[in-house]
N, C-alpha and C positions, 0 to 999 in steps of 0.2 A: 797146651795149645792145640786147638782143633783145626787141622788142615782139611779143608773141604775140597775135594776134587770136583771140578766142574766138567761135565761132559759137554762136548761141543757137538751140536747137531749138524749134520751135513748141509742142511738148508741154511744155516747161519753163516757158513763160510762164504767169502767173496767169490762171485761167479767167475770173474775174469782173471784172477790172480794165480790160478793153478796151472800146472804144467799138464798138457794134454797129450803127452807122448806115451806110446806103449812100446813094449819090448819088440825088437825086430823079429825074433823067432816066433813070438806069439802072432804077430801080424802075418808073417809068412805062412804059418800053419793055417790060420783062418782063411786067408785069401786063397791058398791052394785048394782048400776044401771047397770053397765057394766055386772056384773055376772048375774043379772036377764035377761037382754037382750040376753045374750049368752045362758042361760038356756032355754028360751022360744023358741028358734029356733032349738033345737035339740031333738032327740027322745030317746037317750040312754046315759049312762054314758061315753062310749068311745068317742062318738061324742062331748060331752060336754068338756071332757078333751082335745081332739084334738083342739077344737075351742079356748079354753083358751091358749093352748100351742102355737098355731099359732099367737095369739094376743101378747103373751109375747115375741115370737121370733122377731116380728117386732119392739117391744120396745127395745129388747136387741141389735139389730143392731144399732139403733139410739143412745142408751146409750154408746156403744163402740165408735162410731164416735164422740159423744159429749165429752166423757172423753178424747179422744186423742186430740181433738181440743182445749180443755180447759187447757191442759198441759202448764205450764208456760214456760218451756224450749222447746227445739225441741221434738216433740213427739217420743217416743220410741216404736218400733214395737217388740212385744214379739215373739221370735222364738222357744222357748222350752216349752214343755208341762208344766213343773213345774212352769215356769214363768207366763204363762197365767192363770194358776189356782190360783196362789198367787195374781195376779192382780184382778181376780174376787173376791177372798176372801176378799181382803183389800179394793180395790177402788170401784168396782161395788157394792158390798154388802153395803158398807158404804154409797154410794150415794142413794141406795134404802131404806135401813132400818136404817140408821144413826149409824151403828156400823159394825165392821167386822163380818164375818161368824164365828159361834162357832167352827166348826171343818172341816178339810180337811183330808181325809183318803185315802190312797192307798191300794187297795186290795192286797192279797198275790201275790207272784211272778208268780204263775201259770196263773194269769190273768193280764198281764202287762199293758194293756190299760184301766183298770178299776179304777176309782176314785169315791169318793162321798163326798158331803158336808153334814154335819149334822146340823140341826137347831131345837131347842126346842121351841122357842118363835116365832111362825109363825104369823107375822103381818097381812098378807093377809087373814089368817083364823080366826083372832080374832073376827071379826064382821060379819062373815058369818056362816050359819048353814050347816051341812052336807047334801048335796042335794041327795047323793046316798049312798048306803050301804058301799062302800069302805072307807068312812071317810076321803078321801084326801082333800075334799073341793076344795080349789083353788090352791093347790100346783102345778098342771100342768102349771099354769100361770108363776110361778117363774122358773120352769124347762125350759119353753119356752124362758124366758129372758136369762138364762144361755146358751141355744143352740144358740140364736141369737148372743150373744157376741162371742162365739166360732166360729161360721160360719163366722162372720164378720172379725175375726182375722185369718181366713184361717186354722182353726183346726176343720175339720168336725168330728162330734160326734153325738151319740144318747144319749139324756138326758131324764131320767125318774124320776118321784117322787114316793116314796114309804114310807109308815108308818113303822117306826122301833120301836118295843116295847122292853124295857129293864126292867128286874126285879132288883131292887136295894135291899140293905140289909134290908130295912124296909118292904119288901114284897109289896110295892106299885108299880104299873105299871107306868113307865115313858115313854111317847110317844114322839118320835122325828120324824121329816120328813127327809128322806135322798134323796138327789138329785144325782142319779147314773149317771155317765158319762162313756160312752164306746167310746173311740177314734177309728177312722178309722185306720186300719193297716198302711196306707201310712203316717199318722202323726207320728207314732212311728219310722218308717224307716227314716223319715226326721230328727227326734229328735236324732237318733243314729249317723247320719252323721255330726251333728253340734258339 
């Protein structure tokens, strides 16, 4: 009996059925090397944050394209602000961090184009030290990813990261990172027409 072994080509495997997780120590090493490389090539905190944000933006564009390409049905293009923010909260965040974002908040009605994501457990900050006094560490990298996704989906916006401190009932300080999103006015005008 001749048993013929068939070789499976990587191209023949289903695209969306594989696990896309990497080892935590591998990610930690690569990300810390990236942060050190970026930090060595700048002179001040603003330039460091800008460099991280630009790198994250390039990744965000590719993440959006990859997520749309990976969709099992025909890809759906988000047209409303609320839909793209929920897409980021559920799909993109889950792809990056393995879980949906903790919170999505719309600021009061006097600032209709302002939203922000809240995140307490910052994965990218877990293994890095605060390089500058602002304590944001690598949060601009994630804000760049958000901006890249929004730009790729044709929702121009300014995205910034900021530390938010809450006092809880136990009088301990609870620090979270907020990713503030200010959409371009043209996005809101388009959103009202739809």
